[in-house]
N, C-alpha and C positions, 0 to 999 in steps of 0.2 A: 374586339372586346364585346362580350355579351352584356345584356342589360343587368343581369345578376352580378356580373363582375364589376360593372360600373357602379352599382349601388354600394358594393363593398368599398370602392374607392370614395364614393360620395360620403359615406359615414366617417371615413378618416379625415375628411375636410370639415366635419361638424362635431368635433370632440367637446367643445366648450358648451356647457349647459346653457349659458346665457345666449349664445348664438342660436342654439336650437330653440330656445324659448321665444326669441325674437322672430324666428321663422314661423313658429306656431301662431304668434300674434298676427303676423302678416297673412297667414292662411285664414284665420278667423275674420280678419278685416276683409279678405277677398270674398268670403261667404256673405258677410254683411253687405258688402258692395253689390254683389249680384242680386241679393234679395231686394235691396232698395231700387235697383234698376228695374227688376221685374214689377215691383209695386208701383213705380211711377211710369212704367212702360216706355222708358227712354232707351230703346233697344240698341241704338248705335253705341251707347256707352259700354255695352258688353265687350266690345273690342278692347277696352282698357283693363278688363278684369285680370288678365294674366300679369299685368304690371303692378298691381296693387301691393304685392308682397315685397317688391324690390327695395323700397326704402327701409323696411324692417330687416330683411335678410342681409342686404349689403352693409347696414350699420352693424349687424352682428359679426360679419366677417372682418370689417375694418377695426372696430373697437375691441372685440373680444377674441375672435379666432386669429385675427391678423394674417389672413391669407386671402387668396382670390376666390370669389364665388364660383361655384361649379357651373353656373349659367353662362359664364364666359366661354366655356369650351363646348358644351352640348346642352343648349338651352331647353330643348324639348325633353330630353331624358332627365335633366336636372329638375324640371318642373314636376315630372312624375315622381321623382325621388322625394321631393318636398312632401308630397301627400303620403307616400309610404312611410317616411320618417315620422310624420305626425301620428300615423296609425301605430307605429312601434312605440312612440312616446306614451300614447294613451294606454296601450296594453302592457307597458312595462318591459317589453322585449328589448328596448334600447339599452337597458342596463347590462346586456349580455354580449354585445358585439366586441370583436377583437380590436385592441388598440392599434395593432400594426396593419392588419389587412382588411378590417371591417367585416370579417366573416362572422356569421352566427353559428357556424358548424363547429361545435366543440364536443368534447367527450370528457366525462367526469374522471378525474384522477383520484381525488379523495372526497368522499362525502363528509360534511361537517360532523355528523354523528360518529364517524369512524376515527376522528382525530382525538388524541389523548385529552382527557377532560380539562387538565390545567391549561391547555392551549386553546380552549374554546371560550372566546371572550367577545363581548359586544354583540354585534349583529351576526346572525347565522349566515355563513357563506360556504359554498362548495368550492373546491379547486378544480379547474377544468383545463384542458389543453386544446388549443385551436387546431382543428384538423387540416387547415390550409397552410399555416405558417409555423405552427409548433409552439407559439407563445403559451406559457402556463400562467393562469391568473385566476383571481377569485370572482365568483358571481354570486349575487348581483354586484356589478361594479359600482364603486362610489363615484359621484361627480363632484364631491367636495370632501375636504379632509375631515375625518371623523375622530381622530385621536389627538387633535391639537392641544387639548387640555392636558393630556398625559405627557406629550412631548415638552410642553411648557413647564410642567411641575415636577414630575417624578419618574420619567422614563428610565433613567439610569440609577434609580434608587428603589422605591417601593415596587414599581412595576417590574423592574428587572428581577427582583426576588420572586415575584409571583409567577414568572415563566421560567424559573430555575436558572437565572443568570446571576453572576456575581455583581454586586453594585460597583459603580465606577471607581470609588475611592479605594477599593480593594484590588484594582487592576491598573493602577497608575504606571507602575514599572513595565507591565506587559504592553500597555498602549504606547508608551514612549519607545520601546524597542520596535514595535510594529511601525510606528511613524518614521523612525530613522530608516527602516528598511524601505518603506514606501518612497521616501525622499531620495534614496539611492537610485531607484529606477527613474524617478522624475528627472533627476540631475543629468542622466544620460541623454534625455530628449531635450530638456530646456535647463541650462545650467545657471540661469539668472532671470531676474524680472519680477513682476508683481504676481502674487498668488492669492487666490481667494479659496478658502476651504468651506464648502457648504455642508452644514451639519457637523460643525467642528467640535461640539461637546465642550470639554475643558481646554481645547486648543493644542492638543499634543502635536498634531502635524504642523500647525502654525509655528509652534516653538521650534520644532526640528528644522523647518524651512528658514526661520529667522536666524538660527545658528549657522546656516549655510550661506547666509548673505542675501536671501530673497526678501523682497518687500512684501511680507506676508500678513494676512488678516483672515478672520474667520467669522462666520455667522451661524447662529443656532437659535433655538426658541427657548431654551431653558436658562432663565436668569441665574439660577443657583449655580449651574455649571460654568456659565460665562464669568460670573463674579469670582468664583474659586480659581478658574484658570488664569484670569487677568492678573490676580494677585500673585499667584504661584509663579507664573512664567514671565510677567511683565510684557504682555503681548496685546495686540489690537484685536479685540473681540467685540461683537455687537449682536444684540438681539434683533433679528430681521428675517423676513422671508426673502427669497432670492428675487422675486419680482419687484421688490422695493429697493433693491440695490441700484444706485444711480451712477455707477461707474461702468464704462463701456469699453475699456481698453486694457483688460487684464491679459497678461501673458499666459497665465495658467489658472484654470478653475478645476478644483478637485472636489470629489464627493464620494465618500466611502460609506457603504452600507446605509444609504439613504434612498436611492431610487426605487427600491422594492417596497418602500413604505408609502409612496406617493399615490394619490388617487389618479393623477395624470402625469406620468413620467415623461411623456412626449412634450408636454408644455414646459416642464422643467428643462429639458434638453434645448428647447428653442430659446428659453431665457438665458441659458448658459452660452449658447452660440452667439447671441446678441452682445454678450458682455466680454467677449475675447477679441483680441486684435486679429487682423487678417492672417497672421502667422501664429496665432495662439493655439493652445491645446486644452482639451478637456479630458480629465482623468476620472473614470468611473470604476468603482469597486463594488461588487455585489456577490451574493451567494450564487453558487452554480447548481442549477437543478439537474444538470447532467453529471454531477459528481458521483464517484463510486460510493461514497458514504450514503448519499441519498438513495441510490439504487438498492443498497443493502437494508437500510433502516426504514425506508418508505415513510409512512405517516408519522413514525417516531423520530424522524430526522429533526434536529433541534430547530431548524428554520421554518418548518411547516407550522405557521401560526396565522391562520386566516384573520383578516381585518388589520392585523399589524403589518404583515407582509402580504401585500395585495398582488404583487407580481413576482414570478419566479423565472429569472432569465437564464439562458445559456449564452455562451459567446456568440452563437449564431443569431439568436433572437434579439439580443441587445444590438448587434450590428445591423440587423434589419430595421429596428426602431430608429437607430441613429441615421441610417441611410435615408429614412423618410423625412428627416429634417436637415438633409444636406451636410451630414458629417460623415467622414470616412475614417476607417481604422488605420492607425499607424502601427500599433504594436499591442499585443496582449500577452499576459502571463498568468500563471496560477501560483500564488504564493503558498497556498495550501489546497488540499483536495476540495474542501467545502466552498471555495470561492475563486474568483478571477478578477483581474484588473485590466481594463482596456483604455488605450490612449486614442483620442480622436482629434482631427483637425477639420477645418472648413473645407468642403469640396472645391476644387478648381482654384484654390488660393494657396500659395506656398509661403 
């Protein structure tokens, strides 16, 4: 492995912004420590300078990133990477690296200015493709969610109309049919058990699962949709983020048309993995950037909406991302040309 390749790997271990900020604090503390040593001329203390960062960095990995520090494997290279990452944070370059492989080598697929005007919303972002692994994503990348207010208030209502989508109440029958079809595939893999639907909206999939005998529940951010669904279907829905769910033994976690909206889908997959049983499954549905429709329509493809859709997966790139968090593919299918659904389980656990 070259140092350049190692730095790409290093970046994938430092996805969380608070982890990176703690590293930066540790580096600032190191600089201050060295200046104080020089001022007081206690030269022997310079030997301790490389270790000043560790309480900061290791706290970031333990509390926020929840992985092992890079220093455990290659301490000298990791130390050099700490300073390169600080430079990238200061210059803003850190916002452009690939979530899967850590590469900065990307090529513009669509410039923001070339996207239809009604889909240009919020912060200006270009859509790029990683030249190393093929992931398609928006830059500059977000390190926190930027549309939570819309998801909480009016995503399936006023916002849907603004991007030329029909509001949810006009699509109830359509979503019920889609949910029944989705459950028919899930039932082939897991025919019973507890199910959590992440991004459940009004709970169409939860209702379909309940009808089949699953112990089903759902989480979403829109109180309006959750209230409407709970009343209509008499199901267990709750306003919550996935990271706040305190149950860790689900048989099935599903998430359809959510992962492409997230600032850090890798973190979401880690949170899902933690919340399923050893033989549990995770079901992810998303748009297919390799679809024939996209190749024909290009920037006019309905799903090309920067800032709302921050990632554009193919079956291959989603598998690469899931592999990075120790999930392996069980099965994948394409219900329509525009999208695909993939089933995953924990690696090395049956």
